[in-house]
C-alpha positions as CSV (number, residue, x, y, z in Angstrom):
1,M,-0.6,14.6,-14.9
2,I,1.7,12.2,-12.7
3,K,5.0,13.8,-11.6
4,V,8.1,11.9,-9.3
5,E,11.1,13.6,-8.0
6,N,14.0,11.7,-6.4
7,L,11.5,8.9,-5.4
8,H,13.1,6.4,-3.1
9,R,11.8,3.5,-1.1
10,H,13.6,1.2,0.8
11,F,13.2,-2.5,2.8
12,G,16.0,-2.3,5.1
13,G,19.4,-2.0,3.2
14,F,17.3,-2.8,0.0
15,R,16.7,-0.2,-2.5
16,A,13.7,-1.4,-4.7
17,V,12.9,2.2,-6.1
18,D,16.4,3.8,-5.3
19,G,15.9,8.2,-7.0
20,A,13.5,7.3,-9.5
21,S,12.3,10.6,-11.4
22,L,10.1,10.8,-13.8
23,E,6.3,12.2,-15.9
24,I,3.7,10.7,-16.9
25,K,2.2,13.1,-19.3
26,S,-1.6,13.6,-19.4
27,G,-3.9,11.9,-22.3
28,L,-1.4,9.2,-23.4
29,I,-0.3,5.4,-22.5
30,T,2.7,5.7,-21.0
31,G,5.0,1.7,-21.0
32,L,7.1,1.4,-18.4
33,I,9.1,-1.2,-18.9
34,G,12.4,-3.0,-17.3
35,P,13.6,-6.5,-16.1
36,N,11.9,-8.4,-13.0
37,G,12.9,-6.9,-9.6
38,A,13.8,-3.3,-11.2
39,G,11.5,-1.9,-8.7
40,K,8.6,-0.5,-11.2
41,T,5.3,-2.7,-9.3
42,T,7.1,-0.9,-5.9
43,L,7.2,2.1,-8.0
44,F,3.5,1.9,-8.5
45,N,2.3,1.0,-5.0
46,V,4.3,4.3,-3.9
47,I,2.7,6.0,-6.3
48,A,-1.1,4.7,-5.7
49,G,-0.7,4.9,-1.7
50,R,-0.2,1.2,-0.9
51,L,3.7,1.7,0.4
52,G,4.5,4.9,1.9
53,P,7.8,6.5,0.5
54,T,11.5,6.6,2.3
55,S,11.6,10.1,0.6
56,G,11.1,11.6,-2.8
57,K,7.9,13.5,-4.1
58,V,4.7,12.7,-6.2
59,S,2.3,15.3,-7.1
60,M,-0.9,14.6,-9.9
61,A,-1.7,17.6,-12.1
62,G,0.6,19.8,-9.7
63,E,-0.8,18.8,-6.0
64,D,1.5,17.5,-4.1
65,I,-0.1,13.7,-3.8
66,T,3.3,11.8,-2.0
67,G,2.4,8.9,0.8
68,L,-1.6,10.0,0.6
69,P,-3.4,6.2,1.4
70,P,-5.4,4.0,-1.6
71,H,-8.9,5.3,-0.9
72,V,-8.2,9.5,-0.7
73,L,-6.6,8.9,-4.3
74,F,-9.6,6.9,-5.5
75,G,-11.5,10.0,-4.7
76,K,-9.1,12.4,-6.4
77,G,-9.9,9.7,-10.1
78,L,-5.9,7.9,-9.5
79,L,-6.9,3.9,-9.9
80,R,-4.7,1.1,-10.6
81,T,-4.9,-2.7,-11.0
82,F,-2.7,-5.8,-9.8
83,Q,-0.5,-8.2,-11.4
84,I,-3.1,-10.4,-9.7
85,A,-7.1,-10.3,-10.2
86,H,-8.3,-9.0,-7.0
87,E,-12.2,-9.2,-7.8
88,F,-14.7,-10.8,-5.5
89,G,-15.2,-14.4,-6.5
90,S,-18.3,-14.8,-4.8
91,M,-20.5,-12.0,-6.2
92,S,-21.3,-11.7,-10.3
93,V,-18.8,-10.2,-12.3
94,R,-22.0,-7.2,-12.5
95,E,-22.1,-6.6,-8.8
96,N,-18.1,-6.7,-9.0
97,L,-19.0,-3.6,-11.3
98,M,-22.0,-1.9,-9.1
99,M,-20.0,-2.0,-6.0
100,V,-17.0,0.1,-7.5
101,P,-18.6,3.7,-6.6
102,A,-18.2,5.0,-3.4
103,R,-20.8,6.5,-0.6
104,Q,-23.7,4.8,-2.3
105,S,-27.3,5.9,-0.3
106,G,-28.0,1.7,0.3
107,E,-24.3,1.7,2.7
108,S,-26.5,3.2,5.4
109,L,-28.7,1.4,7.3
110,M,-31.0,4.6,8.3
111,N,-31.5,5.1,3.9
112,A,-31.5,1.1,3.7
113,M,-34.8,1.5,6.4
114,F,-36.1,4.6,5.2
115,R,-35.3,5.4,1.7
116,R,-36.0,2.5,-0.1
117,G,-36.8,4.4,-3.0
118,A,-33.3,6.4,-3.0
119,V,-31.2,3.1,-2.9
120,A,-33.6,1.4,-4.9
121,A,-33.5,3.6,-7.9
122,E,-29.7,4.5,-6.9
123,E,-29.3,0.3,-7.7
124,R,-30.9,0.7,-11.1
125,A,-28.6,3.3,-12.4
126,L,-25.7,1.6,-11.4
127,R,-27.0,-1.4,-13.1
128,Q,-27.2,0.5,-15.7
129,K,-23.6,1.6,-16.2
130,A,-22.5,-1.5,-15.2
131,D,-24.2,-3.3,-17.8
132,E,-23.1,-0.4,-20.4
133,V,-19.4,-1.0,-19.5
134,L,-20.0,-5.2,-20.0
135,E,-20.9,-4.0,-23.5
136,F,-17.6,-1.8,-24.5
137,L,-15.5,-5.0,-22.6
138,T,-17.7,-7.2,-24.8
139,I,-18.1,-9.2,-21.8
140,T,-22.1,-8.7,-21.4
141,H,-22.0,-12.9,-21.5
142,L,-20.1,-12.9,-18.3
143,A,-22.6,-10.9,-16.1
144,D,-24.0,-13.3,-13.5
145,Q,-21.5,-15.0,-13.8
146,K,-19.5,-15.5,-10.4
147,A,-16.5,-13.6,-10.8
148,S,-13.9,-16.5,-9.3
149,M,-15.4,-18.7,-12.6
150,I,-14.3,-16.8,-15.5
151,S,-10.8,-16.9,-16.6
152,G,-7.6,-15.0,-15.2
153,G,-7.8,-12.7,-19.3
154,Q,-11.6,-11.9,-18.2
155,K,-10.8,-10.9,-14.7
156,K,-8.5,-8.4,-16.2
157,L,-11.0,-6.7,-18.2
158,L,-13.6,-6.6,-15.0
159,E,-10.4,-5.4,-12.9
160,L,-10.1,-2.7,-15.9
161,G,-14.3,-2.3,-16.1
162,R,-14.2,-1.5,-12.8
163,T,-11.6,1.5,-13.5
164,M,-15.0,2.7,-15.4
165,M,-17.5,2.7,-13.1
166,V,-16.0,6.6,-12.0
167,D,-14.6,9.1,-13.3
168,A,-10.7,7.5,-13.7
169,R,-8.3,10.6,-14.1
170,I,-5.6,8.0,-14.4
171,V,-5.1,4.5,-14.5
172,F,-2.0,2.6,-13.3
173,L,-2.0,-1.3,-15.2
174,D,0.2,-3.7,-13.5
175,E,1.1,-6.6,-16.0
176,V,-2.4,-6.6,-17.7
177,G,-0.5,-9.5,-20.0
178,A,0.5,-11.8,-17.5
179,G,-0.9,-15.2,-18.0
180,V,-3.6,-13.9,-20.6
181,N,-4.0,-15.2,-23.9
182,R,-3.6,-13.4,-27.5
183,T,-7.1,-12.8,-28.4
184,L,-7.5,-11.8,-25.0
185,L,-5.2,-9.6,-24.3
186,N,-6.0,-7.7,-27.8
187,T,-9.3,-7.3,-26.5
188,I,-7.6,-5.6,-23.1
189,G,-5.5,-3.4,-26.2
190,D,-8.2,-2.7,-28.0
191,A,-10.3,-1.3,-24.9
192,I,-7.2,0.6,-23.3
193,L,-6.6,2.4,-26.5
194,R,-10.6,3.1,-27.2
195,L,-10.9,4.6,-23.2
196,N,-7.9,6.3,-24.1
197,K,-9.2,8.2,-27.1
198,E,-12.9,8.1,-26.4
199,R,-13.0,9.4,-23.0
200,G,-9.5,10.9,-22.4
201,Y,-8.0,8.6,-19.8
202,T,-4.3,8.2,-19.0
203,F,-2.5,5.4,-18.6
204,C,0.8,4.0,-17.3
205,V,1.3,0.4,-18.2
206,I,3.7,-2.3,-16.4
207,E,4.4,-4.7,-19.1
208,H,6.8,-7.1,-20.3
209,D,5.2,-8.1,-24.1
210,M,6.9,-5.8,-26.2
211,D,4.6,-6.2,-28.8
212,F,2.0,-5.2,-26.4
213,I,3.4,-1.9,-24.8
214,G,4.2,-1.4,-29.1
215,K,0.8,-1.6,-30.2
216,I,-0.6,0.6,-27.3
217,C,1.9,3.4,-25.5
218,G,3.8,6.5,-27.0
219,P,6.1,7.3,-24.6
220,V,8.7,3.9,-22.4
221,I,10.4,4.6,-19.7
222,C,12.7,1.9,-18.2
223,M,13.6,1.0,-14.9
224,A,16.8,-1.0,-13.5
225,E,17.7,-1.2,-10.0
226,G,15.1,1.1,-8.4
227,K,16.5,3.5,-11.4
228,V,14.7,5.0,-14.3
229,L,17.5,4.3,-17.3
230,S,15.8,5.7,-20.3
231,Q,12.6,7.6,-21.9
232,G,11.8,7.9,-25.3
233,T,9.4,5.6,-28.2
234,L,9.7,2.1,-27.6
235,Q,12.1,1.8,-30.3
236,Q,15.1,4.7,-29.0
237,V,14.7,2.9,-24.9
238,K,15.4,-0.6,-27.1
239,N,18.1,0.9,-28.6
240,D,19.9,2.9,-25.8
241,E,22.8,1.2,-24.2
242,R,22.3,0.7,-21.0
243,V,18.9,-0.5,-21.5
244,I,20.2,-3.6,-22.9
245,E,22.6,-4.4,-20.4
246,A,20.0,-4.1,-18.0
247,Y,18.0,-6.7,-19.9
248,L,21.1,-8.7,-20.9
249,G,23.9,-8.2,-18.9
250,T,25.9,-7.7,-22.2
251,G,26.6,-4.3,-24.7
252,L,25.5,-3.8,-28.1
253,K,26.7,-6.8,-30.2
254,N,23.4,-8.6,-28.6
255,K,21.2,-6.0,-29.6
256,L,19.8,-8.3,-31.9
257,K,18.8,-10.5,-29.4
258,L,16.7,-8.7,-27.4
259,E,15.4,-7.9,-30.7
260,A,14.3,-11.5,-31.6
261,A,13.2,-11.6,-27.5
262,H,11.2,-8.6,-27.4
263,G,9.5,-8.6,-31.3
C-alpha cells in the first residue's frame, strides 16, 4: 500500500527523518514504535502531505504521491489522525462526522438556494451514515453532545469515526492511546480490528503502549534518530539489540528491563 524510499526531512541542521525506508502492506495493521524524538510523527506528516520531504520518495499502491497536499491524498483514501484530537468543538459529535465527505452539494450557494430538495436528501443520507458510524463505535449516546464536551478518549473515537465517513484505503493513527483510559483504549482497539477485518482498512499506528501494539498489530517497525532500526513481529523487534540500545542506551543485559517496561 505504502512504500517509503530513502526519505529525508530536515529542519535546518536537524534530521528528523534521516534516510528512512519501509513498506506498509495492504490489509494489515502495522505498528510504528520508537523512543520519543525518533521521527515517527514527522514521517507521518511527510507521508500524509503536511510536510514536504527534503528528499526521497513516497508511493501509494505504485503511484508516486511524494509531496502531494493532504486534500489530494484525502481524495485517494489516505487519512490520518493526530496525537491531539482536532474536533470542531462547537459542533455536535454527529455534525463532526457529517461534515467529513468532500464536495457536498450544500456547500454551493446555488444548490442551497435552488436545489433544496437534493441538498436535504443528501443531508439525510449523511445523517444516517453518521448514525451507523456512531453505533459501530458504541458512542450513539454522544451524538448530540458538543464535541468539546466529550472526553479525550471519546475524541479519539470520533477521529476514528471520521475516517469511516469516506472510503478510506489507509489510515495513519498517531498515538491513539495517548491520554486514554484502558477501557476506552480497548474499545478503540476493538474498532480498529473490526475495521481491518470487516471492511479491509489498512492501518499504520504510532503507539508507545506495547500491550496495545501487541493486541492489534501484525508487523512492527521501530525507528530511532530518523532511521528504521528493525522490522518484524513485535517479539522479533523487541529482541533486536539495536532496538534495546535505542530505548535504553545499554546492551542485551537490559533486555529484561525492556520487557518489564513494555509488557
